[in-house]
C-alpha positions in Angstrom: 93.3 39.7 80.0 94.7 39.3 83.5 94.4 42.3 85.8 96.8 42.5 88.8 96.5 45.0 91.7 98.7 45.9 94.6 102.1 45.9 92.8 104.6 48.6 93.7 106.9 48.5 90.7 106.9 47.4 87.1 108.4 44.2 85.6 111.7 44.9 83.8 111.4 44.7 80.0 107.7 45.5 80.0 105.8 48.8 79.4 105.3 51.5 82.0 102.5 54.0 82.0 102.2 57.2 84.0 99.8 60.2 83.8 99.6 63.8 83.0 96.7 66.3 83.4 95.7 69.1 81.2 98.6 71.6 80.4 101.0 68.7 80.7 101.0 68.6 84.5 102.8 65.4 85.4 101.5 63.1 88.2 103.8 62.4 91.1 105.0 59.1 89.6 105.6 60.8 86.2 107.7 63.5 87.8 109.9 61.0 89.5 110.3 59.0 86.3 111.0 62.2 84.3 113.9 63.0 86.7 115.3 59.5 86.3 115.1 59.9 82.5 116.9 63.2 82.6 113.9 65.2 81.6 113.1 63.1 78.6 109.4 63.1 79.3 109.2 66.9 79.6 111.2 67.2 76.4 109.0 64.7 74.5 105.8 66.5 75.6 107.2 69.8 74.4 108.1 68.5 70.9 104.9 66.4 70.6 102.7 69.3 71.6 101.3 67.1 74.3 98.6 68.9 76.3 97.3 66.1 78.6 94.0 65.8 76.9 91.9 62.8 77.8 93.6 59.6 76.4 96.3 61.6 74.5 99.5 59.5 74.5 103.2 60.1 74.1 105.5 57.2 73.9 109.3 56.8 74.6 110.8 53.5 73.4 113.5 51.9 75.6 114.5 55.2 77.2 117.9 55.4 79.0 117.5 55.6 82.7 114.8 52.8 83.1 114.5 49.1 82.4 111.1 49.5 80.9 110.6 48.5 77.3 108.7 51.7 76.7 107.3 54.5 78.7 103.9 56.0 77.9 102.4 59.2 79.3 98.6 59.4 79.0 96.4 62.4 79.5 93.6 62.6 82.1 92.2 66.0 80.9 91.1 68.9 83.1 92.0 68.6 86.8 88.9 67.6 88.8 87.1 66.3 85.7 88.5 62.8 85.3 85.6 60.4 86.2 84.9 56.7 85.6 84.1 57.3 81.9 87.4 59.1 81.4 89.4 56.3 82.9 87.5 53.7 80.8 88.6 55.8 77.7 92.1 55.8 79.0 92.2 52.1 79.6 90.7 51.5 76.1 93.3 53.8 74.5 96.2 51.9 76.2 94.8 48.5 75.0 94.3 49.9 71.4 97.9 51.2 71.4 99.6 48.1 73.0 97.4 45.1 72.3 99.8 43.7 69.7 102.9 45.4 70.9 103.5 44.4 74.6 102.9 41.3 76.7 102.5 43.2 80.0 102.2 46.8 81.2 102.3 48.5 84.6 100.1 51.5 85.1 101.4 53.6 88.0 98.8 55.7 89.8 101.3 57.1 92.3 100.9 60.8 93.0 97.8 61.1 90.8 95.4 63.6 92.3 92.6 66.1 91.6 90.3 63.5 90.1 86.5 63.5 90.0 86.5 60.0 91.6 88.9 58.4 94.1 92.0 56.6 92.9 90.7 53.0 93.5 87.6 53.6 91.4 89.7 55.3 88.7 92.0 52.3 88.5 89.2 49.8 88.4 87.5 51.6 85.6 90.7 51.9 83.7 91.0 48.1 84.0 87.4 47.8 82.8 88.0 49.9 79.7 91.2 48.1 78.9 89.6 44.7 79.3 86.6 45.6 77.2 88.7 47.1 74.4 90.8 43.9 74.3 87.9 41.7 73.2 88.4 40.5 69.6 86.5 38.1 67.3 89.3 36.4 65.4 88.0 32.8 65.6 87.5 32.5 61.8 90.8 34.2 60.8 93.3 31.5 59.9 96.0 33.7 58.3 96.3 36.6 60.7 99.8 38.0 60.5 101.9 37.5 63.6 102.3 41.2 64.2 98.5 41.6 64.3 97.9 38.9 66.9 97.1 40.2 70.4 99.9 39.8 72.8 99.0 42.0 75.8 97.9 39.5 78.4 98.6 41.3 81.7 98.0 44.8 83.2 99.4 45.5 86.6 98.0 48.4 88.5 100.4 50.0 90.9 99.8 52.4 93.9 96.0 52.4 93.6 94.9 51.5 97.1 91.9 49.3 97.3 91.3 49.1 93.6 91.1 45.3 93.8 87.9 45.6 95.9 86.3 47.9 93.3 87.3 45.5 90.5 85.3 42.7 92.2 82.1 44.5 91.1 83.3 45.4 87.6 85.1 42.2 86.5 81.9 40.2 85.8 80.9 42.8 83.2 83.9 42.0 81.1 82.8 38.4 80.7 79.1 39.3 80.3 79.7 41.9 77.6 82.1 39.5 75.9 79.4 36.9 75.9 76.9 39.2 74.3 79.4 40.4 71.7 80.2 36.8 70.8 76.5 36.0 70.2 76.1 39.1 68.0 79.3 38.6 66.1 78.7 35.0 65.0 77.4 34.5 61.5 73.8 33.3 60.8 74.9 29.8 59.9 76.4 29.4 63.4 73.9 31.3 65.6 70.2 30.6 64.9 67.4 30.0 67.4 68.4 26.5 68.5 72.1 27.3 68.7 71.5 30.6 70.5 69.6 28.6 73.2 72.5 26.1 73.5 75.0 29.0 73.9 72.9 30.2 76.9 72.3 26.8 78.6 75.6 27.0 80.6 74.1 29.9 82.5 72.3 27.2 84.4 75.6 26.4 86.0 75.6 29.9 87.5 72.1 29.5 89.0 70.0 30.8 86.1 66.8 28.8 85.5 66.5 28.0 81.8 63.2 27.3 80.1 62.7 26.9 76.4 59.4 26.9 74.4 59.5 25.1 71.1 57.3 25.8 68.0 54.5 23.5 69.2 54.3 25.1 72.6 54.3 28.6 71.1 51.5 27.5 68.7 49.5 26.2 71.6 50.0 29.5 73.4 48.6 31.3 70.4 51.8 33.2 69.3 50.6 33.8 65.8 52.7 36.9 65.3 56.0 35.4 66.3 55.4 32.2 64.4 54.3 34.1 61.3 57.8 35.7 61.1 59.5 32.3 61.5 57.4 30.3 59.1 59.6 31.0 56.1 62.7 29.5 57.7 64.0 26.0 57.9 65.3 26.9 61.4 62.5 26.5 64.0 61.9 29.3 66.4 62.4 29.3 70.1 61.4 31.3 73.1 64.2 31.3 75.6 63.4 32.1 79.2 66.1 32.8 81.8 65.2 33.5 85.4 67.6 34.7 88.1 66.5 35.0 91.7 69.1 36.3 94.0 66.6 37.1 96.7 66.2 33.6 98.0 62.6 33.6 97.0 61.7 36.8 98.9 60.9 38.9 95.8 57.3 38.1 94.7 57.4 40.0 91.4 60.0 40.1 88.6 61.4 42.7 86.4 61.3 41.3 82.9 63.8 42.0 80.2 62.7 41.1 76.6 65.1 40.9 73.7 64.4 40.7 70.0 66.3 37.7 68.6 66.1 37.7 64.8 69.2 35.7 64.3 69.2 36.6 60.6 66.9 39.0 58.8 66.5 38.9 55.1 63.4 41.0 55.3 61.3 38.0 54.3 59.2 38.5 51.2 59.8 42.3 51.6 63.4 41.4 51.0 66.2 43.8 51.8 68.7 45.1 49.3 71.7 42.8 48.8 74.2 45.4 49.7 74.9 45.2 53.4 72.5 42.3 54.1 75.3 40.3 55.6 75.1 42.7 58.6 71.7 41.4 59.5 73.3 38.6 61.5 73.3 41.2 64.3 69.5 41.7 64.3 69.5 39.6 67.4 71.4 42.3 69.3 68.6 42.9 71.8 68.5 39.2 72.7 72.3 39.2 73.0 72.1 42.1 75.4 69.5 40.4 77.5 71.5 37.1 77.6 74.6 39.1 78.5 72.8 41.0 81.3 71.5 37.8 82.8 75.1 36.4 82.9 76.3 39.6 84.6 73.6 39.3 87.3 74.4 35.7 87.9 78.2 36.2 88.0 77.9 38.9 90.6 75.1 37.2 92.5 72.8 40.2 92.2 70.2 40.5 95.0 67.3 40.8 92.6 64.7 38.7 90.8 64.9 39.2 87.0 63.6 37.3 84.0 65.2 37.5 80.6 63.2 36.5 77.6 64.5 36.1 74.1 62.1 35.7 71.1 64.3 33.8 68.6 63.4 33.5 65.0 65.0 33.7 61.5 63.2 35.8 58.9 63.5 34.1 55.5 61.7 34.3 52.1 60.8 30.7 51.2 57.6 29.4 49.6 55.9 29.2 53.0 56.9 32.6 54.1 54.5 35.2 55.4 53.2 37.5 52.7 52.5 41.2 52.8 48.8 41.6 53.4 48.5 38.5 55.6 46.6 38.9 58.9 48.0 37.2 62.0 46.4 36.8 65.4 48.7 37.6 68.3 48.8 35.8 71.6 46.9 38.7 73.1 44.0 38.1 70.7 44.6 41.3 68.8 45.0 41.0 65.0 47.7 42.5 62.8 47.7 43.1 59.1 51.3 42.5 57.9 52.1 45.3 55.5 55.8 44.8 55.4 57.5 41.5 56.4 60.7 43.4 57.1 58.9 45.0 60.1 59.2 41.7 61.9 60.8 42.5 65.2 57.7 44.1 66.7 55.8 40.9 65.7 58.2 38.9 67.7 58.2 41.2 70.7 54.5 41.6 71.0 54.0 37.9 71.6 57.0 37.6 73.9 55.7 40.5 76.0 52.2 39.0 76.2 53.6 35.6 77.3 55.8 37.3 79.9 52.9 39.1 81.4 50.7 36.0 81.6 53.5 34.0 83.1 55.3 36.4 85.5 52.9 39.3 86.1 55.7 41.8 86.1 55.7 45.3 87.5 58.3 46.4 84.9 59.2 45.3 81.4 62.1 46.6 79.4 62.5 45.4 75.8 65.6 45.9 73.6 65.5 45.5 69.9 67.5 46.5 66.8 64.1 47.6 65.5 64.2 50.4 63.0 66.6 52.1 60.6 64.7 55.3 61.4 66.3 55.5 64.8 69.7 55.6 63.2 68.5 58.5 61.0 67.4 60.3 64.2 70.3 59.5 66.5 73.2 58.2 64.5 75.4 55.9 66.4 75.6 57.9 69.6 72.4 57.0 71.5 69.7 54.3 71.5 66.1 55.5 71.4 64.0 55.2 74.6 60.2 55.0 74.6 58.3 54.6 77.8 54.9 54.9 79.4 56.5 55.8 82.7 58.5 59.0 83.4 60.0 57.3 86.5 61.2 54.3 84.5 62.6 56.5 81.7 64.6 58.5 84.2 66.0 55.4 85.8 67.1 54.0 82.4 68.6 57.3 81.3 70.5 57.6 84.6 71.9 54.0 84.1 72.9 54.9 80.6 74.8 57.9 81.7 76.6 55.9 84.4 77.7 53.2 82.0 78.1 55.0 78.7 75.2 53.1 77.1 73.4 56.3 76.3 69.7 56.8 75.7 67.6 59.6 74.2 63.9 59.6 75.0 61.2 59.9 72.3 57.5 60.7 72.6 54.6 58.3 72.5 50.9 59.3 72.2 47.5 58.5 70.8 48.1 60.6 67.8 50.6 58.1 66.5 48.0 55.3 66.9 46.1 56.5 63.9 49.2 55.9 61.7 49.1 52.1 62.4 45.3 51.6 62.3 44.3 48.9 59.7 41.1 48.9 57.6 40.8 45.1 58.0 42.5 44.2 61.3 43.1 45.8 64.8 46.3 47.3 63.5 49.0 47.1 60.8 52.6 46.5 61.5 53.9 49.6 59.8 52.7 53.1 59.2 54.2 55.7 56.8 57.9 56.6 56.8 57.1 59.5 59.1 58.0 58.8 62.8 58.9 55.2 62.0 60.6 54.5 65.3 57.7 56.0 67.2 55.0 54.1 65.5 57.0 50.9 66.0 57.1 51.6 69.7 53.5 52.6 69.7 52.7 49.2 68.2 54.5 47.3 70.9 52.9 49.5 73.6 49.5 48.1 72.5 50.5 44.8 74.1 51.5 46.1 77.5 48.9 45.6 80.2 47.5 48.5 82.2 49.6 49.3 85.2 52.8 47.7 83.9 55.7 50.1 83.6 57.3 49.5 80.2 60.2 50.9 78.2 61.3 50.0 74.7 64.9 50.6 73.7 65.6 50.8 70.0 69.3 49.9 69.8 69.6 49.5 66.0 72.4 52.2 65.9 74.3 50.8 68.8 74.5 47.0 68.7 77.1 47.0 65.9 79.8 49.5 65.0 81.6 49.9 61.7 84.6 51.5 63.4 86.4 51.1 66.7 85.6 53.2 69.7 86.9 53.8 73.2 86.0 50.4 74.6 85.3 48.2 71.6 86.9 47.1 68.3 84.7 47.5 65.3 81.9 44.9 65.2 79.7 43.8 68.1 79.6 46.4 70.9 77.7 44.5 73.6 75.5 47.6 74.0 72.8 47.2 76.7 74.6 44.7 79.0 76.1 47.3 81.3 72.9 49.5 81.0 70.6 46.7 82.1 73.0 45.5 84.9 73.2 49.0 86.3 69.5 49.6 86.0 68.8 46.4 88.0 71.4 47.5 90.6 69.9 50.9 91.0 66.3 49.9 91.1 66.2 46.5 92.8 69.4 46.4 94.8 69.6 49.9 96.2 
């Protein structure tokens, strides 16, 4: 989708959008347009019971008095409350309404006042919401009806001052989130460890240093937990390492982002029920988010040193697959009794985190994983779970989540939960009881974090994929985590 700033009028024969606040208070541009239309807007608001709530829309088709194909009035909510998130919702609502109905629209910010942010920022975030909502995954649909095919290709922003300068910062997020969504949306026969790596190799053209460990190299490093998950699959595992240094070598330590990349998860020998198993193609949502975040940092030339690591495996139940009751030795030297082969993500993460610490000696590690169904029971599809050994790091991540809409809710950790994953024959087992399942999973990962390292675990199982459309995404892959990580890096390393 093309975003154009600096226009002063709309293109004849295309859509025109103006604003109204709560209680149907028209913006300056909307008032002028209403007069030109002989009060048609005011009349339509009355009969449609339009109140100006956030993203509420009324539409007039080819009204007399203008050369627009249609006029839309969209609500901004209570005066003084319309912030960046509100305008992203507004942009998303416009795209959802017009994606297959118009080729171009002009959004007129003229005379729009009493906002929580200035007009240029409001316009840029509207463009962001509209662009994110326009992303579709139609590549395998060969018989899509013409009237369902997207046609909206251009959004012109009028009378929004320096919005183009604000857009420079936000535009890379559109491509980065789309990149992550594409990885997550692809089926398991298309995206598997080796092909995931190949999708990420072009990041090198942006200045990201790519390193890949194959199965032999991981075996030599002692990654018995990660390799145990992968041993039942014909698709060999990979450890993908992406390093971005926008400091010119000045930064001596890295912040490390680690993503769970189970490209398809059958559950292994502890096989999942057949119903819904097709959704397990998105069990690499954490790795997708890390890859997307690395692309965002590179596109905007972030002044930070960041390493993204993706542990990539496929969890399958063949004759060589890991069995319940097996004991594996992790790269850290700690041993794990595998009680449930469907609790595989933590086995991937523990070795990836150990390798990251030995290689990069980071001060901060943030891991993301579609780890537990228990987190969905706790939080639904509104928040991802946050677990951390650092109050400071937790606050930074929560703040970044609020700013971007990738919301987080913090859960406890503590030694009392350790007892639930103690094993009678190994150092630990990979699952406890059903009680506190998300917490004990995080507690397991925490055993592999070195003393002094600030660490946070984000359980994004309820957020990486959506069964219904929302403000800034169509149903399917959401790209959750990309904006969160990008903002976290900006706030903590570039401030």
